[in-house]
PyMOL CGO cylinders between C-alpha atoms (Angstrom):
from pymol import cmd
from pymol.cgo import CYLINDER

trace = [
    CYLINDER, 0.00, 0.00, 0.00, 2.78, 2.42, 0.79, 0.3, 1, 1, 1, 1, 1, 1,
    CYLINDER, 2.78, 2.42, 0.79, 4.26, 2.07, -2.66, 0.3, 1, 1, 1, 1, 1, 1,
    CYLINDER, 4.26, 2.07, -2.66, 1.06, 3.17, -4.28, 0.3, 1, 1, 1, 1, 1, 1,
    CYLINDER, 1.06, 3.17, -4.28, 0.79, 6.28, -2.14, 0.3, 1, 1, 1, 1, 1, 1,
    CYLINDER, 0.79, 6.28, -2.14, 4.28, 7.28, -3.19, 0.3, 1, 1, 1, 1, 1, 1,
    CYLINDER, 4.28, 7.28, -3.19, 3.39, 6.95, -6.87, 0.3, 1, 1, 1, 1, 1, 1,
    CYLINDER, 3.39, 6.95, -6.87, 0.38, 9.21, -6.41, 0.3, 1, 1, 1, 1, 1, 1,
    CYLINDER, 0.38, 9.21, -6.41, 2.53, 11.95, -4.94, 0.3, 1, 1, 1, 1, 1, 1,
    CYLINDER, 2.53, 11.95, -4.94, 4.59, 12.18, -8.14, 0.3, 1, 1, 1, 1, 1, 1,
    CYLINDER, 4.59, 12.18, -8.14, 1.55, 13.45, -10.08, 0.3, 1, 1, 1, 1, 1, 1,
    CYLINDER, 1.55, 13.45, -10.08, 1.03, 16.41, -7.80, 0.3, 1, 1, 1, 1, 1, 1,
    CYLINDER, 1.03, 16.41, -7.80, 1.05, 19.71, -9.70, 0.3, 1, 1, 1, 1, 1, 1,
    CYLINDER, 1.05, 19.71, -9.70, 0.50, 18.09, -13.07, 0.3, 1, 1, 1, 1, 1, 1,
    CYLINDER, 0.50, 18.09, -13.07, -2.69, 20.08, -13.72, 0.3, 1, 1, 1, 1, 1, 1,
    CYLINDER, -2.69, 20.08, -13.72, -0.86, 23.34, -13.03, 0.3, 1, 1, 1, 1, 1, 1,
    CYLINDER, -0.86, 23.34, -13.03, 1.92, 22.43, -15.46, 0.3, 1, 1, 1, 1, 1, 1,
    CYLINDER, 1.92, 22.43, -15.46, -0.57, 21.50, -18.19, 0.3, 1, 1, 1, 1, 1, 1,
    CYLINDER, -0.57, 21.50, -18.19, -2.53, 24.70, -17.57, 0.3, 1, 1, 1, 1, 1, 1,
    CYLINDER, -2.53, 24.70, -17.57, 0.60, 26.84, -17.95, 0.3, 1, 1, 1, 1, 1, 1,
    CYLINDER, 0.60, 26.84, -17.95, 1.45, 25.02, -21.17, 0.3, 1, 1, 1, 1, 1, 1,
    CYLINDER, 1.45, 25.02, -21.17, -2.00, 25.37, -22.74, 0.3, 1, 1, 1, 1, 1, 1,
    CYLINDER, -2.00, 25.37, -22.74, -2.80, 29.00, -21.80, 0.3, 1, 1, 1, 1, 1, 1,
    CYLINDER, -2.80, 29.00, -21.80, -0.52, 30.54, -24.47, 0.3, 1, 1, 1, 1, 1, 1,
    CYLINDER, -0.52, 30.54, -24.47, -2.17, 28.38, -27.13, 0.3, 1, 1, 1, 1, 1, 1,
    CYLINDER, -2.17, 28.38, -27.13, -5.62, 29.45, -25.98, 0.3, 1, 1, 1, 1, 1, 1,
    CYLINDER, -5.62, 29.45, -25.98, -4.60, 33.12, -26.00, 0.3, 1, 1, 1, 1, 1, 1,
    CYLINDER, -4.60, 33.12, -26.00, -3.14, 32.76, -29.49, 0.3, 1, 1, 1, 1, 1, 1,
    CYLINDER, -3.14, 32.76, -29.49, -6.38, 31.18, -30.71, 0.3, 1, 1, 1, 1, 1, 1,
    CYLINDER, -6.38, 31.18, -30.71, -8.46, 33.98, -29.14, 0.3, 1, 1, 1, 1, 1, 1,
    CYLINDER, -8.46, 33.98, -29.14, -6.22, 36.60, -30.82, 0.3, 1, 1, 1, 1, 1, 1,
    CYLINDER, -6.22, 36.60, -30.82, -6.59, 34.87, -34.21, 0.3, 1, 1, 1, 1, 1, 1,
    CYLINDER, -6.59, 34.87, -34.21, -10.37, 34.73, -33.90, 0.3, 1, 1, 1, 1, 1, 1,
    CYLINDER, -10.37, 34.73, -33.90, -10.46, 38.40, -32.84, 0.3, 1, 1, 1, 1, 1, 1,
    CYLINDER, -10.46, 38.40, -32.84, -8.35, 39.35, -35.88, 0.3, 1, 1, 1, 1, 1, 1,
    CYLINDER, -8.35, 39.35, -35.88, -10.78, 37.52, -38.16, 0.3, 1, 1, 1, 1, 1, 1,
    CYLINDER, -10.78, 37.52, -38.16, -13.70, 39.37, -36.57, 0.3, 1, 1, 1, 1, 1, 1,
    CYLINDER, -13.70, 39.37, -36.57, -11.96, 42.73, -37.09, 0.3, 1, 1, 1, 1, 1, 1,
    CYLINDER, -11.96, 42.73, -37.09, -11.19, 41.97, -40.74, 0.3, 1, 1, 1, 1, 1, 1,
    CYLINDER, -11.19, 41.97, -40.74, -14.79, 40.93, -41.38, 0.3, 1, 1, 1, 1, 1, 1,
    CYLINDER, -14.79, 40.93, -41.38, -16.08, 44.06, -39.66, 0.3, 1, 1, 1, 1, 1, 1,
    CYLINDER, -16.08, 44.06, -39.66, -13.73, 46.20, -41.75, 0.3, 1, 1, 1, 1, 1, 1,
    CYLINDER, -13.73, 46.20, -41.75, -15.12, 44.62, -44.95, 0.3, 1, 1, 1, 1, 1, 1,
    CYLINDER, -15.12, 44.62, -44.95, -18.65, 45.34, -43.75, 0.3, 1, 1, 1, 1, 1, 1,
    CYLINDER, -18.65, 45.34, -43.75, -17.83, 48.94, -42.84, 0.3, 1, 1, 1, 1, 1, 1,
    CYLINDER, -17.83, 48.94, -42.84, -16.07, 49.64, -46.15, 0.3, 1, 1, 1, 1, 1, 1,
    CYLINDER, -16.07, 49.64, -46.15, -18.90, 48.20, -48.25, 0.3, 1, 1, 1, 1, 1, 1,
    CYLINDER, -18.90, 48.20, -48.25, -21.63, 49.99, -46.35, 0.3, 1, 1, 1, 1, 1, 1,
    CYLINDER, -21.63, 49.99, -46.35, -19.75, 53.31, -46.41, 0.3, 1, 1, 1, 1, 1, 1,
    CYLINDER, -19.75, 53.31, -46.41, -19.20, 53.01, -50.17, 0.3, 1, 1, 1, 1, 1, 1,
    CYLINDER, -19.20, 53.01, -50.17, -22.89, 52.29, -50.79, 0.3, 1, 1, 1, 1, 1, 1,
    CYLINDER, -22.89, 52.29, -50.79, -23.99, 55.25, -48.65, 0.3, 1, 1, 1, 1, 1, 1,
    CYLINDER, -23.99, 55.25, -48.65, -21.43, 57.52, -50.29, 0.3, 1, 1, 1, 1, 1, 1,
    CYLINDER, -21.43, 57.52, -50.29, -22.50, 56.56, -53.82, 0.3, 1, 1, 1, 1, 1, 1,
    CYLINDER, -22.50, 56.56, -53.82, -26.15, 57.13, -52.98, 0.3, 1, 1, 1, 1, 1, 1,
    CYLINDER, -26.15, 57.13, -52.98, -25.46, 60.56, -51.43, 0.3, 1, 1, 1, 1, 1, 1,
    CYLINDER, -25.46, 60.56, -51.43, -23.21, 61.52, -54.33, 0.3, 1, 1, 1, 1, 1, 1,
    CYLINDER, -23.21, 61.52, -54.33, -25.81, 60.53, -56.92, 0.3, 1, 1, 1, 1, 1, 1,
    CYLINDER, -25.81, 60.53, -56.92, -28.38, 62.78, -55.27, 0.3, 1, 1, 1, 1, 1, 1,
    CYLINDER, -28.38, 62.78, -55.27, -26.36, 65.86, -54.21, 0.3, 1, 1, 1, 1, 1, 1,
    CYLINDER, -26.36, 65.86, -54.21, -22.73, 65.67, -55.39, 0.3, 1, 1, 1, 1, 1, 1,
    CYLINDER, -22.73, 65.67, -55.39, -19.12, 65.12, -54.35, 0.3, 1, 1, 1, 1, 1, 1,
    CYLINDER, -19.12, 65.12, -54.35, -19.14, 66.91, -50.98, 0.3, 1, 1, 1, 1, 1, 1,
    CYLINDER, -19.14, 66.91, -50.98, -22.09, 64.83, -49.77, 0.3, 1, 1, 1, 1, 1, 1,
    CYLINDER, -22.09, 64.83, -49.77, -20.38, 61.69, -51.04, 0.3, 1, 1, 1, 1, 1, 1,
    CYLINDER, -20.38, 61.69, -51.04, -17.32, 62.12, -48.86, 0.3, 1, 1, 1, 1, 1, 1,
    CYLINDER, -17.32, 62.12, -48.86, -19.35, 63.22, -45.84, 0.3, 1, 1, 1, 1, 1, 1,
    CYLINDER, -19.35, 63.22, -45.84, -21.67, 60.22, -46.10, 0.3, 1, 1, 1, 1, 1, 1,
    CYLINDER, -21.67, 60.22, -46.10, -18.72, 57.83, -46.42, 0.3, 1, 1, 1, 1, 1, 1,
    CYLINDER, -18.72, 57.83, -46.42, -17.06, 58.86, -43.17, 0.3, 1, 1, 1, 1, 1, 1,
    CYLINDER, -17.06, 58.86, -43.17, -20.25, 59.56, -41.20, 0.3, 1, 1, 1, 1, 1, 1,
    CYLINDER, -20.25, 59.56, -41.20, -20.33, 56.17, -39.44, 0.3, 1, 1, 1, 1, 1, 1,
    CYLINDER, -20.33, 56.17, -39.44, -16.59, 55.30, -39.55, 0.3, 1, 1, 1, 1, 1, 1,
    CYLINDER, -16.59, 55.30, -39.55, -14.19, 56.32, -36.81, 0.3, 1, 1, 1, 1, 1, 1,
    CYLINDER, -14.19, 56.32, -36.81, -10.92, 58.01, -37.67, 0.3, 1, 1, 1, 1, 1, 1,
    CYLINDER, -10.92, 58.01, -37.67, -8.91, 55.05, -36.33, 0.3, 1, 1, 1, 1, 1, 1,
    CYLINDER, -8.91, 55.05, -36.33, -9.92, 53.04, -39.41, 0.3, 1, 1, 1, 1, 1, 1,
    CYLINDER, -9.92, 53.04, -39.41, -8.08, 55.57, -41.62, 0.3, 1, 1, 1, 1, 1, 1,
    CYLINDER, -8.08, 55.57, -41.62, -10.79, 55.97, -44.27, 0.3, 1, 1, 1, 1, 1, 1,
    CYLINDER, -10.79, 55.97, -44.27, -9.79, 57.13, -47.76, 0.3, 1, 1, 1, 1, 1, 1,
    CYLINDER, -9.79, 57.13, -47.76, -12.74, 58.09, -49.99, 0.3, 1, 1, 1, 1, 1, 1,
    CYLINDER, -12.74, 58.09, -49.99, -12.79, 58.46, -53.78, 0.3, 1, 1, 1, 1, 1, 1,
    CYLINDER, -12.79, 58.46, -53.78, -15.97, 59.65, -55.49, 0.3, 1, 1, 1, 1, 1, 1,
    CYLINDER, -15.97, 59.65, -55.49, -16.45, 59.72, -59.25, 0.3, 1, 1, 1, 1, 1, 1,
    CYLINDER, -16.45, 59.72, -59.25, -19.12, 59.94, -61.91, 0.3, 1, 1, 1, 1, 1, 1,
    CYLINDER, -19.12, 59.94, -61.91, -19.00, 57.49, -64.80, 0.3, 1, 1, 1, 1, 1, 1,
    CYLINDER, -19.00, 57.49, -64.80, -21.82, 58.30, -67.22, 0.3, 1, 1, 1, 1, 1, 1,
    CYLINDER, -21.82, 58.30, -67.22, -25.15, 57.73, -65.49, 0.3, 1, 1, 1, 1, 1, 1,
    CYLINDER, -25.15, 57.73, -65.49, -23.59, 55.92, -62.54, 0.3, 1, 1, 1, 1, 1, 1,
    CYLINDER, -23.59, 55.92, -62.54, -22.04, 57.61, -59.54, 0.3, 1, 1, 1, 1, 1, 1,
    CYLINDER, -22.04, 57.61, -59.54, -19.35, 55.43, -57.97, 0.3, 1, 1, 1, 1, 1, 1,
    CYLINDER, -19.35, 55.43, -57.97, -17.61, 55.57, -54.62, 0.3, 1, 1, 1, 1, 1, 1,
    CYLINDER, -17.61, 55.57, -54.62, -14.58, 53.68, -53.33, 0.3, 1, 1, 1, 1, 1, 1,
    CYLINDER, -14.58, 53.68, -53.33, -13.81, 53.57, -49.61, 0.3, 1, 1, 1, 1, 1, 1,
    CYLINDER, -13.81, 53.57, -49.61, -10.51, 52.16, -48.39, 0.3, 1, 1, 1, 1, 1, 1,
    CYLINDER, -10.51, 52.16, -48.39, -9.99, 51.23, -44.72, 0.3, 1, 1, 1, 1, 1, 1,
    CYLINDER, -9.99, 51.23, -44.72, -6.94, 50.01, -42.86, 0.3, 1, 1, 1, 1, 1, 1,
    CYLINDER, -6.94, 50.01, -42.86, -6.86, 46.31, -41.97, 0.3, 1, 1, 1, 1, 1, 1,
    CYLINDER, -6.86, 46.31, -41.97, -6.44, 46.38, -38.19, 0.3, 1, 1, 1, 1, 1, 1,
    CYLINDER, -6.44, 46.38, -38.19, -4.00, 44.28, -36.19, 0.3, 1, 1, 1, 1, 1, 1,
    CYLINDER, -4.00, 44.28, -36.19, -5.79, 43.42, -32.92, 0.3, 1, 1, 1, 1, 1, 1,
    CYLINDER, -5.79, 43.42, -32.92, -7.36, 46.92, -32.74, 0.3, 1, 1, 1, 1, 1, 1,
    CYLINDER, -7.36, 46.92, -32.74, -8.18, 49.74, -35.20, 0.3, 1, 1, 1, 1, 1, 1,
    CYLINDER, -8.18, 49.74, -35.20, -5.32, 52.17, -35.67, 0.3, 1, 1, 1, 1, 1, 1,
    CYLINDER, -5.32, 52.17, -35.67, -2.54, 49.60, -36.02, 0.3, 1, 1, 1, 1, 1, 1,
    CYLINDER, -2.54, 49.60, -36.02, -2.84, 48.60, -39.69, 0.3, 1, 1, 1, 1, 1, 1,
    CYLINDER, -2.84, 48.60, -39.69, -1.03, 46.14, -41.96, 0.3, 1, 1, 1, 1, 1, 1,
    CYLINDER, -1.03, 46.14, -41.96, -2.90, 46.69, -45.23, 0.3, 1, 1, 1, 1, 1, 1,
    CYLINDER, -2.90, 46.69, -45.23, -6.04, 48.13, -46.78, 0.3, 1, 1, 1, 1, 1, 1,
    CYLINDER, -6.04, 48.13, -46.78, -9.55, 46.86, -47.52, 0.3, 1, 1, 1, 1, 1, 1,
    CYLINDER, -9.55, 46.86, -47.52, -11.55, 48.40, -50.36, 0.3, 1, 1, 1, 1, 1, 1,
    CYLINDER, -11.55, 48.40, -50.36, -15.30, 48.77, -50.57, 0.3, 1, 1, 1, 1, 1, 1,
    CYLINDER, -15.30, 48.77, -50.57, -16.93, 49.83, -53.83, 0.3, 1, 1, 1, 1, 1, 1,
    CYLINDER, -16.93, 49.83, -53.83, -20.43, 51.12, -54.41, 0.3, 1, 1, 1, 1, 1, 1,
    CYLINDER, -20.43, 51.12, -54.41, -22.45, 52.63, -57.21, 0.3, 1, 1, 1, 1, 1, 1,
    CYLINDER, -22.45, 52.63, -57.21, -25.79, 54.36, -57.65, 0.3, 1, 1, 1, 1, 1, 1,
    CYLINDER, -25.79, 54.36, -57.65, -27.71, 55.62, -60.67, 0.3, 1, 1, 1, 1, 1, 1,
    CYLINDER, -27.71, 55.62, -60.67, -27.61, 59.39, -61.10, 0.3, 1, 1, 1, 1, 1, 1,
    CYLINDER, -27.61, 59.39, -61.10, -30.86, 61.06, -60.15, 0.3, 1, 1, 1, 1, 1, 1,
    CYLINDER, -30.86, 61.06, -60.15, -32.03, 63.93, -62.30, 0.3, 1, 1, 1, 1, 1, 1,
    CYLINDER, -32.03, 63.93, -62.30, -35.05, 66.09, -61.75, 0.3, 1, 1, 1, 1, 1, 1,
    CYLINDER, -35.05, 66.09, -61.75, -36.88, 67.04, -64.94, 0.3, 1, 1, 1, 1, 1, 1,
]
cmd.load_cgo(trace, "trace")
């Protein structure tokens, strides 16, 4: 019986060692998932801003296009807006920084493009 008790004592602290070994992997996984969420949100923001900008530009012009594009986007995303008219279609392109763990620290750009038919009053 005494031999078995001695063997049990050797496993003491094993859970703590495993926990310390697994925590960095869990944190890395959480950071990777968070980065994917931020990239997806940036795509959504860029597309929506481009659609709103194109619609505003088709109705009232270039100044409204740029204002509508940045209305719902914070400055940390680093928005760059390009508005243009191509025939009967008013187009807008919104470029946002791809964030690394939080907006403001970027490693690339995401583009959103939108277009709307020009509206004329006759």
